[in-house]
C-alpha positions in Angstrom: 11.5 54.4 4.5 12.6 57.1 2.0 11.0 57.9 -1.3 11.5 60.4 -4.0 9.3 63.5 -3.4 8.1 65.8 -6.1 6.2 69.1 -6.1 2.9 69.4 -7.9 4.6 70.5 -11.1 6.8 67.4 -11.1 10.1 69.0 -10.1 12.3 68.0 -7.2 12.9 64.3 -6.6 14.8 64.6 -3.4 14.5 61.8 -0.9 12.0 62.2 1.9 11.1 59.8 4.8 7.5 58.8 5.6 6.7 57.6 9.1 4.4 54.6 9.5 5.5 52.9 6.2 5.4 49.1 6.8 8.8 47.3 7.3 9.2 43.6 7.4 12.0 41.2 8.3 12.3 37.9 6.6 9.3 36.3 4.9 6.6 37.6 7.2 3.5 38.5 5.3 4.5 36.8 2.1 2.0 33.9 2.5 -0.8 36.4 3.3 0.1 38.4 0.2 0.1 35.2 -1.9 -3.3 34.2 -0.6 -4.7 37.7 -1.1 -3.5 37.8 -4.7 -5.1 34.4 -5.4 -8.3 35.4 -3.8 -8.5 38.8 -5.7 -8.0 37.1 -9.1 -10.4 34.3 -8.2 -13.0 36.9 -7.3 -12.7 38.4 -10.8 -13.7 35.2 -12.5 -17.2 35.0 -13.8 -17.6 31.3 -13.4 -20.2 31.1 -16.1 -18.6 28.5 -18.4 -21.1 25.7 -19.1 -21.5 22.6 -21.2 -24.5 20.2 -21.6 -24.4 16.7 -20.4 -25.9 13.8 -22.4 -29.2 14.3 -20.5 -29.5 18.0 -21.6 -28.7 17.9 -25.3 -31.5 17.6 -27.8 -32.1 14.2 -29.2 -33.9 10.9 -28.7 -32.8 8.6 -25.9 -33.5 5.5 -28.1 -30.7 3.0 -28.5 -29.4 3.4 -32.0 -29.0 -0.3 -32.9 -29.1 -3.6 -31.2 -26.5 -4.6 -28.7 -24.9 -7.5 -30.6 -24.4 -8.6 -34.1 -23.8 -5.4 -36.0 -20.0 -5.1 -35.5 -20.5 -1.6 -34.1 -19.5 -0.3 -30.7 -22.2 -0.5 -28.0 -22.7 3.2 -27.6 -26.3 3.6 -26.7 -28.3 6.7 -27.8 -27.0 9.5 -30.1 -26.5 11.8 -27.1 -23.4 9.9 -26.0 -20.3 12.0 -25.3 -18.3 10.0 -27.9 -20.5 11.1 -30.8 -20.5 14.5 -32.6 -23.4 16.6 -31.2 -23.6 14.5 -28.1 -23.2 15.7 -24.5 -19.9 16.6 -22.8 -18.5 14.3 -20.1 -17.1 16.1 -17.1 -17.3 19.5 -18.8 -17.3 22.9 -17.0 -20.5 24.0 -15.1 -21.4 27.4 -13.7 -19.7 27.8 -10.3 -18.7 30.4 -7.8 -14.9 30.9 -7.6 -14.9 33.6 -5.0 -12.7 33.3 -1.9 -13.1 35.1 1.4 -10.0 36.8 2.9 -10.5 38.3 6.4 -9.6 41.9 7.2 -6.5 41.1 9.2 -5.0 39.1 6.3 -6.0 41.8 3.7 -4.3 44.4 5.8 -1.1 42.3 6.2 -1.1 41.5 2.4 -1.4 45.2 1.5 1.4 46.1 3.9 3.7 43.4 2.5 2.9 44.5 -1.1 3.8 48.1 -0.2 7.0 47.0 1.4 8.0 44.9 -1.6 7.4 47.8 -4.0 9.0 50.3 -1.7 12.1 48.1 -1.4 12.3 47.7 -5.1 12.2 51.5 -5.6 8.9 51.5 -7.4 7.2 54.0 -5.2 7.4 57.8 -5.3 5.3 60.6 -3.9 4.0 63.9 -5.3 2.8 66.8 -3.3 -0.7 66.7 -4.9 -2.3 65.8 -8.2 -3.6 69.0 -9.8 -5.0 69.8 -13.2 -6.6 73.2 -13.9 -8.1 71.8 -17.1 -8.4 68.4 -18.7 -5.3 68.5 -20.9 -3.6 65.2 -21.9 -0.3 66.8 -23.1 0.3 68.6 -19.8 -0.4 65.6 -17.8 1.8 63.4 -20.0 4.7 65.8 -19.5 4.1 65.8 -15.8 4.2 62.0 -15.6 7.3 61.8 -17.9 9.2 64.1 -15.5 8.8 61.6 -12.7 8.5 58.3 -14.6 9.6 58.6 -18.2 8.7 55.0 -19.1 6.8 51.8 -18.1 3.4 51.6 -16.6 2.4 54.0 -13.8 -0.3 53.8 -11.2 -1.5 57.2 -10.1 -3.0 57.2 -6.6 -4.9 60.0 -4.9 -7.3 60.3 -2.0 -9.9 61.3 -4.6 -9.2 61.5 -8.3 -10.6 64.8 -9.6 -12.4 64.9 -12.9 -9.8 67.0 -14.6 -7.0 64.7 -13.6 -8.9 61.6 -14.7 -9.8 63.2 -18.1 -6.2 64.4 -18.6 -4.8 60.9 -18.1 -7.4 58.5 -19.5 -5.9 58.5 -23.0 -2.4 57.8 -21.8 -2.1 54.0 -22.3 0.6 53.4 -19.6 -1.2 55.5 -16.9 -3.8 54.0 -14.6 -5.7 55.5 -11.7 -6.8 54.4 -8.2 -8.0 55.9 -5.0 -6.3 55.2 -1.8 -9.5 53.9 -0.1 -10.0 51.3 -2.7 -6.4 50.2 -3.3 -5.6 46.5 -2.8 -2.5 44.3 -2.8 -3.0 43.2 -6.4 -3.2 46.9 -7.6 0.1 47.5 -5.7 2.1 44.6 -7.1 1.0 44.6 -10.7 2.4 48.0 -11.7 6.0 48.9 -12.5 5.8 52.3 -10.8 3.3 53.9 -8.3 3.1 57.6 -7.6 1.1 58.5 -4.5 -0.1 62.0 -3.6 1.0 62.9 -0.2 -2.5 62.8 1.1 -3.2 59.4 -0.5 -0.1 57.9 1.1 -1.2 59.2 4.5 -4.7 57.7 4.0 -3.2 54.3 2.9 -0.8 54.1 5.8 -3.7 54.8 8.2 -5.4 51.8 6.7 -2.4 49.6 6.9 -1.6 50.5 10.5 -5.0 49.7 11.9 -7.7 51.7 10.1 -10.4 50.3 7.9 -9.2 47.9 5.2 
């Protein structure tokens, strides 16, 4: 598959092919991608929402009035869920939302995500990410040469301190390292710019390396 390729200073933009980039026919991998995205987002949930049942709220368990003859509903003690300050019926309780996705499915999902973004023209490649000093203005100009608008994911094999400091105050720019990139990171950004080395590392993961 061909992608726009830029030099380290952001010039160029000619098409270049990269061997080993995943290619799919039909809907293969879409269900794996869907399951991986659901699992990744579920794993981000804290699961600490909690309410008290009628047995846990403070208050006497004594019946408030006799069963018959008062004209009032037979509601028991004041901890009843139908009363203000009472317990909550069927409320949320702390739970673990995490889902397990095996390595083969993660790899397939990542490959499909890359294919989808590559087909949509959202992926481009830069020779390398370099910054001699942490300077936001220079980095913003570099990004604008390649992607003048919308959110951008900058991917490198290892993000250097100068690059990270240069881009951290640019709201639309986000960083990721190729070894930690997952399918959700790939699909949620409008544009992705890989360094040549990062793309090589990622394709090695997708084509049978560690995932």
